[in-house]
N, C-alpha and C positions, 0 to 999 in steps of 0.2 A: 628445448624444443623437442627432444627425443621422447620425453614423457608425454607431451601433448600429442605427438603423432601416434604413440602407442594407444592412447585413449581413443583417438579418432578411429584407428583401425579396429580396436576391440569393440567399439560401439556398433560399427557396421556389421561385424560378424555376429554379435549377440542378437541384434535385431533381426537379421535375416534368418538365423536358425530358429529363434523364438517364434517368429511369425509363421514359419513353415510348420512348426510342431504344435504350437499352442494357441494360435489365433482362434478366439471364440470359445475356448474351453478352459481358460484359467479359472481359479477359484472365484475371482471377481470379474469374470468375463463380461462381454458386452450385453446389455439388457436386450431382451427379445425385440427384434424388429429394427435394431440400430445398425449402423454401418460399421463393419469391422475393417481393420487395416488390411490392405492388399499385400500379399506375400511377395509379389513381384513389382511393387511400386517403387522402383529405384530409378533415379534420374535427377535432373536439376530441380531446385526448389527455390521458392521465394520466402522471405522472412519479413513479416509486417511488424514494424516498430514505430514508435513516435519519432518525429524528426529530431527532437532534442537529444535522443539517445544514439544518433547515427555514428557519432565520432568513436565511441569506445566499442560499439558493436562491429564496426569495420575492422578494428584491430583483433577482436576475438574470432571473427570469421575467417581472416586471412589464412591461418594454418590449416583449417578445414579445406578451404578451396585449393590450397597447394597440394594437399594429399588426395583430393578427390576431384580431379578436373572434369569428370563426367557426372558429378553430383554437385555441381557448383551452386553456391547459395548467393542469391541476389537480395539485397535489402530493398524492401518496398516501404517507403517512408510515408507515415500517416501524419496528420496534423499534430502540432505540439500539444494543444489543449485536449484534455481527456474527452470532453463531449464531442469534439470534432473527430477524434479517433473512432469513437463509438458509432457516430453517424456514418462515417465512410465504410467501416467494417460491415455495419448492418445493411447498408444499401447493396453492397457486393454479395454478401452471403445470402440475403433474401432472394437474390436473382440466381443463386446457385453457381456463382462465378468461381472458377478454379484459379483466379489470379493469386490467391494466397495459399501457401502450404503450411507454414508455421506462423502462429499468431501470438504476439505478446499481449496478454490480456490483463486488465486490472482485475484484482482478486474478486471484486464484486460482480463481475460479469459471468461467472461460471454457470450459475443457475439459468440465466437467460440464454446463453449460447448452447448449453447442453439440451435444455428443454425444446429449443427451436430446431435441434438436429443439425446445427452448423459445425459442430466439432465432434470428433469420434471418441468413444470411451477407450481407455488405455489399460494395458495389462500392468498392474502395479509391480509385478515381479521384475520388470525391466528396469526399475529405478530404485536407488538406495533410500527409499522413503524413511526407513528406520533411523538413518543418520541425519535426517532433516528436522528442523524445528516443527513440533507437532502442530502448533497453530497455523503454520504455513501450509502444511499438508491438508488440513481440514478445509482450507479455502478452495482446494482443487477437487473436492468431493461434491457429488450431487446425487441424491437418492441412493446412497450407499456405493457409488461407483466412482472411480478415478477418471476425470475428464481432462485434466491438464497436469502439468508438472510444476511445482513451485520453483521459481527462478530467483527472485529476491523477496525479502519480507520487509516490513516497515512498521514502525510505531512512533507516535509523536512523544517528544520529551520536553522538559522545561530547560531552556537555556537561561543563564544568568551571568551577570557581570561579577565574576569572582573577586576582582580588584575592589569593587565598590562594597560588596558585602564584607570583605576583609577589613576595609577601613571602618565600616560600621560595627564590626565585631559581631556579626550576625551570620549564623549558618544558613544554608539554602533552605527555603521553606518546605515543610512536609505536609502542611494542611492549608486549606483555603483561607482560614483566618490569618495564618502567618503570611501567606502570599499577599493578601489584601493589606495587612498592616505594613509590610515592607514597601509595597508599591505606593502606599499613601504617604509614608513618612520618610523613607530613605531616598527614594527616587527624586523628589523635589529638592532635597538637600544638595544633590549633585547635578542639578539641572537636567534630569532625565524624566521621561514619561515612565509610568509604572510597568504596565504589562500590555502585551498585544497577542492576539491570536489571528485567525482568519475568519472574520465576521462579515465579509461581503456575502450577498445572497447567492451562493453557489455551493458546490459539493463540499468545499472546505468548511463552510458553516455547519452543514450536516455533521461533519466529523467532529467539530468542536462541541456542538450540542450533545452529540452521542457520548462524548467523553465526560461531559459534565453530568449528564443524567445517570450514566452507568457507574460513575464514581460515587454517586449518591445512592446507588442501589436500584435505580430505575432501569427500564428497558423500553424499547420501541415496540417490539413484538414479543409474543410468548416464545418459549424455547422451540416449539415446532413451527413457528412462523405463521400460525393460522389465526391468531387473535391480536388485535391492536391493544397494547398495554401502556401506551405513552401517557395517557391522562391519569397520572398517579401522583401521590404526595412526594414520592422520591424524584420523579421527573420534574415536578414543580420546584423542588429544592435546587435541582441542577440548573434549571432555567433562571430561577431567581438569582442564583450566584452570578450568572453572566449579566443579567439585566441590572442588578444592583451595582456591579462593577462599572458598567457604562454610566449609570446615573450618578454615582459618586465620583467618577472621573479617574479612578485608579486604573481602569482599563482605558487605554488611549482611545479617544474619539476616532482617530484615523483607522482603528481596527475595523470599523464598519465598512471600510473600502479596501481592506487588505486581503490579498490572496497570499499563497505561499512565498512567491518570489518577492513581492513588494514588502511583506512583513520582514522577510529575511534581510532585505536591503536596509530597512529602517534600523534593525538591530546592528547590522554591520557598520552602519554609519555612526554608531555610538549614541543613538537617541533613546534607547530602551534599557530598562533594568532587567526585565524578564520577557521571554518570548516562548510561546508554545508553537513548535514546528517539528518537521520531520528531520531525520538524521543528516540529510545533505547539508544542513546549515553548519554543522560542526566542521565538516571538511572545508566548506566555503570560507569560514572565518579563521581557519588554521593556516591560510595562505597569506603572507604579507603582500601588501599592495596599497596604493594611494587611497583607494576607496574603503579599505578595511581599517577602521579606527579601533577595533576591539581585538586585534591580533595579540595572542598571549593572555587575554583577559577573560576568556569564556569558560564557564563551567557548565556542566550538564547533570541533571538529576531527573528522577521520575516525576511525572505530573502529580501535583498535590490533589488530595481529596478532602472530604469533610473532616475526617478523623485520622488521616494518614495518607499513604500513597494512593493515588487515584488510578484510573484505568484509561489507557489510550484506545483509540480505534485502530484496528489492524489494517495495514495497507500492504502494498507490494504488487508483484506481477507474477503471472503464471504463463507457461508456454503450452499452447494447444495445437492440435493438428486439424486443419480444415477437413470437413466431411467431403469436400469437393476436390481435394488435392488428388492429383494423379500419381504422385510419388510419395505415398504415405510411409513406406519403409524407410526411405531416406530422411523424411521429416522426423520420424521417431529417433533414428540414429543421431541426427543432428541435435535433437533435444537432449539425448543422453550425453553427448559431447559437451554441450553448453552447461549442463547441470552437474558435471563431474567435479570432484574436489579441486583439481588443478585449475579448471576454468572458473569455478566460483571464487577461488582465491584471486585469480587475475582480475575478475570483474570487480571485486572489492577494492583492489589496488587502483584500478583504472577509473572507477566511477564512485566509490564510497557507498554504493548501495549495500544495505545489510544482507549478507548471504543467507542461504537457507541451511547450509551445513553447520550443525551445532558446534563441531570441533573448532571451527575458525574463530569463534568468540573467545576461546582460551588459548589460541595460538600466540605464543609470545611475540613473534615478529609482527603479526597483525595488530595485536594490542598496542605494541610500540608505535606503529603507524597511526592507529585510530584508538586513542585512549578512551573514547566514549563507548567502545564495543560492549563492555560488561553491563553498562546502564541500558544500552539499546536492547541487549538480550533480555534483561529483566522486563523492560517495557513490552517487548513482543510477547513474552510468556504470560504476562498479565493482561494483555490487550484483549479486546472483544471484537469479533467480526461485526460489520454492519449487516443489516438484515439480508439474508440470502433468499431473495425473492426474484421472480422472473422479471417484473417491471420495476427494477430498482431505480432506474433513472427518473421515472415519474414520481416515485415515492420520495426520492431525495429532493426534487423540486418542491414538493408539498412541504417537506420538513423545513428546508432552508427558508422558504417564503414565510411560513408561520413564525419561525424563530426571529426572522428579521423584523417582522411586524412588532414583536415584543421588544426587541433591542432598540427600536426607533420610537417606542412608546405609543405606537398607534393602537396596540391592543395590550391588555394586561397579560402577564404570563399565563394565568388560568384560562383566559379567553383563547390565547394562542394554542394552548395544548388541546383544548376542547375542539377547536376548529381543525387542528392537525389530525386528531383521532377520527373525526367525522370524514375527512377527505382520504385518509389512509385505508379505512375499512373497505370501500369498494375496490381499491387497487389490490388489496390482499385477496379479496373474494375472486376477482377476475384472474389472479395469478394461479 
């Protein structure tokens, strides 16, 4: 506990001094016209997080509150569902409400929140960004400035029944062809469904589609985000892979209604040979219990692609300071505390969320606890971010809707991509 308290004290001193001396004049200081942190903004703060994360955040916050009774942190619980969190945050921030001080944001919200003026730009010298996974840092940048601090990262991986593949004398699949062949032939032999992802029409389907198209060399937008590029031969190959899997039956029909939790439950119940999902599944299936039929039988590898390892969509969460917070100095100090190496290690132990500190992925004690960490690190480093656009939520709805039309055979893959491109173009232009 002494090390944690030392970090807490150091964070407060560093922020107070840095804000007094350098606010607004750092090399990557606030863009002209934006709100800079207040040097005397010290006092109680709130921390807005999803309700499903409340348990482990309470444990992480307790040492801070014990050391700082006059800078007490109170959890403000948002809905569990991501779209509900976004709606509640947006409603309050549009009204200029100071109810939130520190906000846990999905990595895809940076552009929207920064461009709207809802969060403040941060001085990058206050945080050990060089020790963080570079893809995670990139998600916190917008127009060349740091607007949030990476807290945890994420990338989907392929889970498989290592006991079944061992019986079949087959290694984990590295290509789409191998995945399809194993799902078609080995799974039925053992009374299992072949493969599942999250193919219900919501953000998870956007993620699964993005992974397929980028693994095939396609993209949704141009590198600068100014042009829609989704209607391409590479993107068509990615969508064809998913549609053909549903048509041929090796992708479980139930995938069309699966989200992250429901697909994880299907795998945990022993019904699937393969599952595409986030790293929390490994921790979940590593705990014995009556509902866990795959304890000790789970392997993890990178997502397959057409000719080798594929590419995941980059996920995770960043911590930002509300532009309407009255105690921004305390908010920044608290973010320093939460993103310190000690607290990141504790977060990994308590929640199994992939940390942003690179060193933790080779920490022997952590790898012993979470043997999937080396694979997760590879997946994060090879992952690609979803489009960094102001109106991402609307774009995701367009993408998931069009893809679902193809997966349910109401449109051909070519028709779905053409329609998607036509609907995305004005969204990009407006952004």
